[in-house]
C-alpha positions as CSV (number, residue, x, y, z in Angstrom):
1,X,12.9,-23.8,0.6
2,X,9.6,-21.9,0.6
3,X,9.0,-18.3,1.7
4,X,5.8,-16.3,1.9
5,X,6.3,-12.6,1.0
6,X,4.0,-9.9,2.4
7,X,4.3,-6.2,3.1
8,X,2.4,-3.0,3.8
9,X,0.0,-4.4,6.4
10,X,-0.8,-0.8,7.6
11,X,-2.3,-2.1,10.8
12,X,-4.5,0.6,12.3
13,X,-5.4,2.2,8.9
14,X,-8.8,3.6,8.4
15,X,-10.5,4.0,5.0
16,X,-12.3,7.3,4.7
17,X,-12.7,7.2,8.5
18,X,-14.2,3.7,8.4
19,X,-12.5,1.2,10.8
20,X,-10.8,-1.7,9.1
21,X,-10.0,-3.6,12.4
22,X,-12.2,-6.6,11.6
23,X,-11.0,-6.7,8.0
24,X,-7.3,-6.7,9.0
25,X,-7.9,-9.4,11.7
26,X,-9.5,-11.5,9.0
27,X,-6.8,-11.0,6.4
28,X,-4.0,-11.7,8.8
29,X,-5.6,-15.0,9.9
30,X,-5.9,-15.8,6.2
31,X,-2.2,-15.1,5.6
32,X,-1.2,-17.4,8.4
33,X,-3.5,-20.1,7.1
34,X,-2.0,-19.7,3.6
35,X,1.5,-19.9,4.9
36,X,0.9,-23.2,6.7
37,X,-1.3,-24.4,3.8
38,X,1.5,-24.1,1.3
39,X,4.0,-25.6,3.8
40,X,6.1,-22.4,4.0
41,X,9.3,-22.4,6.0
42,X,9.4,-18.6,6.7
43,X,7.4,-15.4,6.2
44,X,9.0,-12.2,4.9
45,X,7.3,-8.9,6.0
46,X,8.7,-6.0,4.0
47,X,7.8,-3.0,6.1
48,X,4.9,-0.6,6.8
49,X,3.7,-3.0,9.4
50,X,1.7,-0.2,11.1
51,X,0.0,2.7,9.4
52,X,1.6,5.3,11.7
53,X,4.7,5.6,13.7
54,X,2.7,5.8,16.9
55,X,0.2,2.9,16.7
56,X,-2.6,2.6,19.2
57,X,-2.9,-0.2,21.7
58,X,-5.3,-2.2,19.5
59,X,-2.9,-2.1,16.6
60,X,0.0,-3.3,18.7
61,X,-2.1,-6.2,20.1
62,X,-3.2,-7.1,16.6
63,X,0.4,-7.4,15.4
64,X,1.3,-9.3,18.5
65,X,-1.5,-11.9,17.8
66,X,-0.4,-12.2,14.2
67,X,3.3,-12.7,14.9
68,X,2.5,-15.1,17.7
69,X,0.2,-17.1,15.4
70,X,3.0,-17.4,12.8
71,X,5.7,-18.5,15.2
72,X,3.3,-20.9,17.0
73,X,2.8,-22.6,13.6
74,X,6.6,-23.2,13.4
75,X,7.3,-20.5,10.9
76,X,10.4,-18.3,11.0
77,X,9.4,-14.6,10.6
78,X,11.6,-11.8,9.1
79,X,10.3,-8.3,9.6
80,X,11.7,-4.8,8.7
81,X,10.5,-1.3,9.4
82,X,9.0,0.8,6.6
83,X,8.6,4.5,6.2
84,X,5.3,4.5,8.1
85,X,6.9,2.7,11.1
86,X,8.9,3.9,14.0
87,X,12.2,1.9,13.7
88,X,13.0,2.1,17.4
89,X,9.5,1.1,18.5
90,X,9.3,-1.8,16.0
91,X,12.8,-3.0,16.9
92,X,12.3,-3.1,20.6
93,X,13.3,-6.5,22.1
94,X,14.5,-7.8,18.7
95,X,17.5,-9.6,20.1
96,X,15.3,-11.5,22.6
97,X,12.7,-12.2,19.9
98,X,15.2,-14.1,17.8
99,X,15.0,-17.0,20.3
100,X,11.4,-17.4,19.2
101,X,12.3,-17.4,15.5
102,X,11.2,-13.8,15.0
103,X,13.8,-11.6,13.4
104,X,13.2,-7.9,13.4
105,X,15.3,-5.2,11.7
106,X,13.9,-1.8,12.8
107,X,17.0,0.5,13.0
108,X,19.6,0.5,10.2
109,X,22.8,-0.9,11.7
110,X,25.3,0.1,8.9
111,X,24.7,-2.9,6.7
112,X,22.1,-5.6,6.2
113,X,21.3,-7.9,9.0
114,X,21.9,-11.5,7.8
115,X,20.2,-14.6,9.1
116,X,20.3,-18.1,7.8
117,X,17.3,-20.4,7.4
118,X,18.4,-24.1,7.5
119,X,16.1,-26.9,6.4
120,X,17.1,-30.5,5.6
121,X,20.8,-29.6,5.1
122,X,20.0,-26.7,2.8
123,X,20.6,-23.0,3.6
124,X,19.2,-19.7,2.5
125,X,20.5,-16.4,3.7
126,X,17.9,-13.7,4.4
127,X,19.3,-10.1,4.5
128,X,17.2,-7.4,6.2
129,X,17.5,-3.8,5.2
130,X,14.9,-1.5,6.8
131,X,13.7,1.7,5.1
132,X,16.7,4.1,4.9
133,X,17.2,7.7,3.9
134,X,20.5,9.2,2.9
135,X,20.9,10.8,6.3
136,X,20.6,7.4,8.0
137,X,23.4,5.9,5.9
138,X,25.6,9.0,5.9
139,X,25.7,8.9,9.7
140,X,27.2,5.4,9.8
141,X,29.3,5.8,6.6
142,X,30.7,9.4,7.0
143,X,33.5,8.8,4.5
144,X,31.1,7.9,1.7
145,X,29.6,10.4,-0.8
146,X,25.9,9.9,-0.2
147,X,23.6,12.4,-1.8
148,X,20.6,10.4,-3.0
149,X,18.5,7.4,-1.9
150,X,20.2,5.4,-4.6
151,X,23.6,6.3,-3.1
152,X,22.3,5.4,0.4
153,X,21.1,1.9,-0.7
154,X,24.2,1.2,-2.7
155,X,26.5,2.0,0.2
156,X,24.3,0.1,2.7
157,X,24.4,-3.0,0.5
158,X,28.1,-2.7,-0.3
159,X,29.0,-4.1,3.2
160,X,26.6,-7.0,2.9
161,X,28.0,-10.4,3.7
162,X,27.0,-12.4,0.5
163,X,28.2,-16.0,0.8
164,X,29.2,-17.9,-2.3
165,X,27.1,-20.9,-3.1
166,X,24.3,-19.9,-0.7
167,X,21.1,-18.5,-2.2
168,X,20.4,-15.0,-0.8
169,X,17.2,-13.1,-0.3
170,X,16.9,-9.3,0.5
171,X,13.9,-7.9,2.3
172,X,13.8,-4.1,1.9
173,X,11.4,-1.2,1.7
174,X,12.3,1.4,-0.9
175,X,11.0,3.1,-4.1
176,X,12.7,0.9,-6.7
177,X,12.8,1.8,-10.4
178,X,14.1,0.0,-13.5
179,X,16.0,2.1,-16.0
180,X,14.1,5.2,-14.8
181,X,10.7,3.6,-15.2
182,X,8.7,3.9,-12.0
183,X,6.5,1.1,-10.7
184,X,2.7,1.4,-11.0
185,X,1.3,3.5,-8.1
186,X,-2.1,3.9,-6.5
187,X,-3.5,6.9,-4.7
188,X,-2.6,5.2,-1.4
189,X,1.1,5.7,-1.7
190,X,1.6,8.7,-4.1
191,X,2.0,11.0,-1.1
192,X,4.9,9.0,0.2
193,X,7.0,8.2,-2.9
194,X,8.5,10.2,-5.7
195,X,11.4,10.5,-8.1
196,X,13.9,11.8,-5.5
197,X,13.5,8.6,-3.5
198,X,14.3,6.4,-6.6
199,X,16.6,3.5,-6.1
200,X,17.7,1.6,-9.3
201,X,17.1,-2.1,-9.4
202,X,20.7,-2.8,-10.5
203,X,21.7,-2.3,-6.8
204,X,20.2,-5.7,-6.1
205,X,22.0,-7.8,-8.7
206,X,23.8,-9.9,-6.0
207,X,20.5,-11.2,-4.6
208,X,18.6,-14.2,-5.9
209,X,15.2,-12.7,-4.7
210,X,14.3,-9.2,-3.5
211,X,11.2,-9.0,-1.3
212,X,10.1,-5.4,-1.7
213,X,7.6,-3.3,0.3
214,X,6.4,0.3,-0.2
215,X,4.2,0.0,-3.3
216,X,0.6,-1.2,-3.0
217,X,0.1,-3.0,-6.3
218,X,1.8,-6.4,-6.9
219,X,4.4,-6.2,-9.7
220,X,7.9,-7.0,-10.8
221,X,10.6,-4.4,-11.1
222,X,13.2,-5.0,-13.8
223,X,13.2,-8.8,-13.4
224,X,10.8,-11.4,-12.0
225,X,12.8,-12.0,-8.9
226,X,12.6,-8.4,-7.7
227,X,9.0,-8.0,-6.6
228,X,6.5,-5.8,-4.8
229,X,3.9,-8.2,-3.3
230,X,1.4,-5.4,-2.7
231,X,-0.9,-4.8,0.2
232,X,-3.1,-7.6,1.6
233,X,-6.2,-5.3,1.5
234,X,-7.4,-2.5,-0.8
235,X,-6.6,0.8,0.9
236,X,-7.9,3.3,-1.6
237,X,-10.6,3.8,-4.3
238,X,-8.0,3.4,-7.0
239,X,-7.3,-0.2,-5.9
240,X,-10.9,-1.3,-6.3
241,X,-10.1,-3.4,-9.3
242,X,-6.9,-4.8,-7.9
243,X,-6.6,-8.4,-7.0
244,X,-4.7,-8.9,-3.7
245,X,-2.6,-11.9,-3.0
246,X,0.2,-13.6,-1.1
247,X,3.5,-14.1,-2.9
248,X,5.0,-17.6,-2.5
249,X,8.7,-17.9,-3.3
250,X,10.4,-21.2,-3.8
251,X,14.2,-21.1,-3.7
252,X,15.8,-24.2,-5.1
253,X,19.2,-25.3,-6.5
254,X,17.9,-24.4,-10.0
255,X,16.7,-20.9,-9.1
256,X,13.7,-19.1,-7.8
257,X,10.0,-19.8,-8.7
258,X,7.2,-17.4,-7.8
259,X,3.5,-18.0,-7.5
260,X,0.7,-16.1,-5.9
261,X,-2.3,-17.2,-3.7
262,X,-5.4,-14.9,-3.9
263,X,-6.6,-13.3,-0.7
264,X,-10.3,-13.1,0.0
265,X,-11.3,-10.0,2.1
266,X,-14.0,-9.9,4.7
267,X,-15.4,-6.9,2.8
268,X,-14.5,-5.9,-0.7
269,X,-13.8,-2.3,-1.7
270,X,-15.9,-1.4,-4.8
271,X,-17.0,1.5,-6.9
272,X,-20.6,1.6,-8.1
273,X,-21.7,4.1,-10.7
274,X,-25.1,5.1,-12.2
275,X,-28.2,7.1,-11.6
276,X,-29.5,7.1,-8.0
277,X,-32.6,5.1,-8.6
278,X,-30.7,2.5,-10.6
279,X,-28.1,2.2,-7.8
280,X,-30.8,1.8,-5.2
281,X,-32.6,-0.9,-7.2
282,X,-29.4,-2.8,-7.8
283,X,-28.2,-2.5,-4.2
284,X,-31.3,-4.2,-2.8
285,X,-30.3,-7.5,-4.5
286,X,-26.5,-7.0,-4.2
287,X,-24.9,-9.9,-2.3
288,X,-22.0,-7.5,-1.5
289,X,-24.1,-4.7,-0.1
290,X,-22.0,-4.8,3.1
291,X,-18.8,-4.0,1.1
292,X,-17.0,-0.7,1.4
293,X,-18.4,1.3,-1.4
294,X,-17.5,4.4,-3.3
295,X,-20.5,5.7,-5.3
296,X,-20.3,7.9,-8.5
297,X,-23.7,9.4,-9.2
298,X,-24.7,10.2,-12.8
299,X,-27.7,12.4,-12.0
300,X,-28.9,15.0,-9.5
301,X,-31.0,13.8,-6.7
302,X,-32.0,15.1,-3.3
303,X,-30.7,13.3,-0.2
304,X,-28.7,10.9,-2.3
305,X,-26.2,9.9,0.5
306,X,-28.8,8.9,3.1
307,X,-30.9,7.0,0.5
308,X,-27.9,5.1,-0.8
309,X,-26.9,4.2,2.7
310,X,-30.1,2.3,3.1
311,X,-28.9,-0.3,0.6
312,X,-25.1,0.3,1.1
313,X,-24.6,0.8,4.8
314,X,-20.8,1.1,4.4
315,X,-21.0,3.8,1.7
316,X,-17.7,5.8,2.0
317,X,-18.2,8.6,-0.4
318,X,-20.6,10.0,-3.0
319,X,-19.4,12.1,-6.0
320,X,-20.5,13.3,-9.4
321,X,-17.8,12.4,-12.0
322,X,-16.3,15.4,-13.8
323,X,-17.6,15.6,-17.3
324,X,-18.0,18.0,-20.2
325,X,-21.4,19.0,-21.7
326,X,-21.1,16.3,-24.4
327,X,-21.0,13.6,-21.7
328,X,-17.4,12.7,-22.0
329,X,-15.0,12.4,-19.1
330,X,-12.9,15.3,-20.3
331,X,-12.6,18.2,-17.9
332,X,-12.9,21.5,-19.7
333,X,-12.6,23.6,-16.6
334,X,-9.8,26.1,-16.6
335,X,-9.8,28.6,-13.7
336,X,-7.4,31.0,-15.4
337,X,-8.7,34.3,-16.7
338,X,-7.4,37.3,-18.6
339,X,-8.2,40.4,-16.6
340,X,-10.5,40.8,-13.6
341,X,-12.4,37.7,-12.8
342,X,-16.2,37.6,-13.4
343,X,-17.3,35.5,-10.4
344,X,-20.7,34.5,-11.9
345,X,-19.1,33.5,-15.2
346,X,-16.4,31.5,-13.4
347,X,-19.0,29.7,-11.3
348,X,-21.1,28.9,-14.3
349,X,-18.1,27.4,-16.1
350,X,-17.0,25.4,-13.1
351,X,-20.6,24.1,-12.4
352,X,-21.0,23.1,-16.1
353,X,-17.6,21.2,-16.1
354,X,-18.6,19.2,-13.0
355,X,-22.3,18.4,-13.7
356,X,-22.6,18.7,-17.5
357,X,-25.4,21.4,-17.2
358,X,-25.9,25.0,-16.4
359,X,-26.7,26.0,-12.8
360,X,-30.3,27.0,-12.2
361,X,-31.3,30.6,-11.3
362,X,-32.1,29.4,-7.7
363,X,-28.5,28.1,-7.4
364,X,-27.1,31.3,-8.9
365,X,-29.1,33.3,-6.3
366,X,-27.4,31.3,-3.5
367,X,-24.0,32.2,-5.0
368,X,-25.0,35.9,-5.2
369,X,-26.1,35.9,-1.5
370,X,-22.8,34.3,-0.5
371,X,-20.8,36.8,-2.5
372,X,-22.8,39.7,-1.0
373,X,-22.1,38.3,2.5
374,X,-18.4,38.1,1.7
375,X,-18.3,41.7,0.4
């Protein structure tokens, strides 16, 4: 039996205030095409369907179109809530939706929700565990000692109905570690995960495959069959070099095989770096000039943002990389001082660490005028 594993759609997300609506519509259609192209039986969506717990109307309609497209193609769909989602909103009407082969687990029910996929006399059990905190599990298991996220997931899974002889898949959305080693993070999710949320991979030993959501880079955790599939789009500058894909999971009598199918975005997210005139010259012939671009400038130039936008209309940010006077990427700046601070000396050191050169006297005069106004 074949499953497509996706997660962290973050429908409604903006990148540095740039709308991604067209990009998300494109990638969701691509996912549906891939699912039917590989003859999948079902799609697993491991949480963070929306980017916020109160999605706007356009985001709700986009998800509705996507799920309708999948079910119209004869695919069964299994969906859980993530930490960005509202469990109650996402789970509304879930019992009724099951008649249309859409299975939603928004609110934690005390254990995993088990559903069975049947194809040609073969069965695979799909267990759904939405994002849980210790307080969620403690409320339904008051006699258990639940202090940590690891405790919460262990107790939530302990009541799972695992059938002998039937392959089992778990779809969940947690921060999973292996032997204390954390998964690789990007700047997209570092605000939402941390050591206190850690759940050890050993909690999932009873499952043949674990479809994880929460982390934005595709990777295994502990074993090949416990996997983060990653986001379908790049949602931060730190993901510019990442390759996004759909994870395809084949469950057979001999075990589980995993492959990936690359996703091609409507617009890529890229970082361009160099002196202003060089970036402008290269941008004029760049076939990806409509991509979402982060620029790192290696020299000083007047009106750099507006000039760069003439060749990169979707320029998201412009910055000068931090570097030391010798041109390295080291950052010698240290704001600590012994004794009363010398404002001008601190500013000179800060400016030097960021630009690799001393500020001009005209720039120092601006600082002095500001400081006088403050005084």
